[in-house]
C-alpha positions as CSV (number, residue, x, y, z in Angstrom):
1,X,0.1,4.9,31.1
2,X,-1.5,1.5,30.4
3,X,-1.1,0.0,27.0
4,X,-2.8,-3.0,25.3
5,X,-0.5,-4.9,23.0
6,X,-1.5,-6.8,19.9
7,X,0.2,-8.3,16.9
8,X,0.1,-8.5,13.2
9,X,2.3,-10.3,10.7
10,X,4.5,-7.2,10.6
11,X,5.0,-6.7,14.3
12,X,3.6,-5.6,17.6
13,X,1.5,-2.6,18.3
14,X,0.2,-0.8,21.4
15,X,-3.0,1.2,22.0
16,X,-3.4,3.5,25.0
17,X,-6.1,2.2,27.3
18,X,-7.7,5.7,27.6
19,X,-9.1,5.2,24.1
20,X,-10.5,1.7,24.8
21,X,-14.1,1.4,25.8
22,X,-14.2,-2.4,25.9
23,X,-12.5,-5.5,24.6
24,X,-14.9,-8.2,23.4
25,X,-14.5,-11.6,21.8
26,X,-14.4,-11.9,18.0
27,X,-18.0,-11.8,16.8
28,X,-19.6,-12.4,13.5
29,X,-20.2,-9.1,11.7
30,X,-23.0,-8.0,9.4
31,X,-21.3,-7.4,6.0
32,X,-21.6,-4.0,4.3
33,X,-22.1,-4.2,0.6
34,X,-19.3,-2.8,-1.6
35,X,-17.1,-2.0,1.5
36,X,-13.3,-2.3,1.2
37,X,-11.7,-5.6,2.3
38,X,-10.5,-4.0,5.6
39,X,-14.1,-3.2,6.6
40,X,-15.3,-6.4,8.2
41,X,-18.9,-5.1,8.8
42,X,-21.1,-3.9,11.6
43,X,-22.0,-5.3,15.0
44,X,-24.8,-4.3,17.4
45,X,-23.3,-3.1,20.7
46,X,-26.1,-2.5,23.2
47,X,-28.4,-1.2,20.5
48,X,-25.8,0.9,18.8
49,X,-24.4,0.0,15.3
50,X,-20.6,-0.1,15.4
51,X,-18.4,-0.4,12.3
52,X,-15.6,-3.0,12.6
53,X,-12.2,-2.8,10.9
54,X,-9.6,-5.4,10.5
55,X,-6.2,-4.0,11.6
56,X,-4.1,-6.6,9.7
57,X,-6.0,-5.9,6.5
58,X,-5.6,-2.1,6.9
59,X,-1.8,-2.6,6.9
60,X,-2.1,-4.2,3.5
61,X,-1.7,-7.8,4.8
62,X,-4.0,-10.7,5.1
63,X,-7.1,-10.6,7.2
64,X,-6.8,-11.4,10.9
65,X,-7.0,-15.1,11.8
66,X,-9.8,-16.3,14.1
67,X,-7.5,-17.2,16.9
68,X,-8.6,-17.7,20.5
69,X,-6.7,-14.5,21.3
70,X,-8.2,-12.5,18.5
71,X,-10.5,-9.7,19.9
72,X,-12.5,-6.8,18.8
73,X,-11.3,-3.7,20.6
74,X,-14.0,-1.1,20.9
75,X,-12.3,2.3,20.7
76,X,-13.8,5.8,21.4
77,X,-13.2,7.7,18.2
78,X,-13.7,11.5,18.1
79,X,-16.0,12.5,15.2
80,X,-18.0,15.7,14.8
81,X,-17.3,17.0,18.3
82,X,-18.5,13.7,19.9
83,X,-17.1,10.3,20.5
84,X,-18.3,7.3,18.5
85,X,-17.4,3.7,18.9
86,X,-15.3,1.9,16.3
87,X,-14.3,-1.8,16.5
88,X,-10.8,-2.9,15.6
89,X,-10.1,-6.6,15.1
90,X,-6.7,-7.4,16.5
91,X,-4.8,-10.7,16.9
92,X,-3.1,-11.8,20.1
93,X,-4.6,-9.0,22.1
94,X,-3.6,-10.5,25.4
95,X,-0.8,-8.3,26.9
96,X,-1.0,-5.1,28.9
97,X,2.0,-3.1,29.9
């Protein structure tokens, strides 16, 4: 099993690589009006709109910092009997075990 490690203020987390489609640099997102604070917006990924969520903000903490190691992890998410891409902003996403 291959895991991607990333951090928040509260600790380290791991995500199984079988769910990861791609890891991309932190991009500017298009804001979604009236969305909760943890929804950072949308990005265009090869012509497909992808929602992007801030993992640190989901935990109830502050928004992720724009560090050199902050990435958007594109995850395959099962929805309605098909997989959709979802972006997760994660800090210090640099380690694989």
